[in-house]
N, C-alpha and C positions, 0 to 999 in steps of 0.2 A: 554517506550513500552513494559512494562514487562507482562503485561497481556491483550494481544492483542487478539480479538476474531475474528471470522470469517467476521462478522460485518465491522471491521478495517481493514480486509484484503481485502474485498469486495470494500470497499472506495478507499483504495490506488490504485487497479485495474483500478476503473472507472476513477481515477485521470489522471493516466499514459495514460490510450486509449485516454481520453479527450483532452491531449495536441497534440496527433500527427493529421496531416492532416487527410481530411475524408478517404481518399484512403486507407492509412495505416490502420486508426481504422476499416474499413470495413474489411481488411485481416487479422486483429488480431482476431477480433469477429468470423470470417468464420473459421479461423484456430483454435480457441479454440473450435467451435461446431464440427469440424470435429474429433479433437481429442477425445472429450466427445463419439460422435456416433461410433467410433471406438473401444472405450474402453468398450461401453455397448457390441458392437456386439460381441466383444471376450469373454466376459463373458459370453453371452449368448449361444455361439457356444460350450463353455467348459463345460457348465452346461448340455448342450443337449448331448454332447459327454459321459458325465458321467450317465446322467441317461439312454442313451442308452445301457451304458456298463452293467449298473446293471439290465436292464431288461431281460438280456438272449439272445441266440442267435435266431435269428429270425427261424420261421419253414420252410423257403426256403433253409436258409442254411445247415439246419440239413438233407435234402434229400441226398440221394445215388448219386455220380456223374454219369450222363450218359455216355456212351460209346461211343466214337468217331466212325465214319465210317471208314474202312481202306483205306489208300493213293491209289490213280488210279496206275495201272502199268504203267512202263516205256514206251513210245512208241518209235518205231526204225522208224525215218524219211526216212531210206532209202527201208525200205521193201516195197514189192509190193502191200500191203493191205493197206499203207497210202497213200491219194490222193494226186497227184502229180498237180503241175498247168498245166492248159490247154495249148496245144502248140501253138495254135493261140494267146494267149495274154504273150508274153515273158516277163520276168521282165525288168524294164526301167534301164537304162544306164545311167551313169553321164554323158555322152554326150548329150544324150535327153532331160535330165532335165535342163542343161544349156542352150540347144538352146531354150526349150520352156521359160525359164525365159527371156532369152534375146527379146523374140518375144513379151511378155506381156506389 
């Protein structure tokens, strides 16, 4: 086998796959197809990235950044201006929550 060509390699691969049970043969073929598709996808994305890099910066990236709004001032929750909870609806206590959970 000094001068084996691609056809000889192909025939050897087909002979090896043909000796396997059908389930393994199907898995081998699907694995080979998956590897080929992933290799083509990697080549495509690499070439696409190279193409985009050589095209230059998009015009949206070249615009000046927009200034952000100033943060809201801190609120003192104890000040009289801050709305307080209504007196007729007190905050629930742990005992009341436990009582309602047992009743349900």
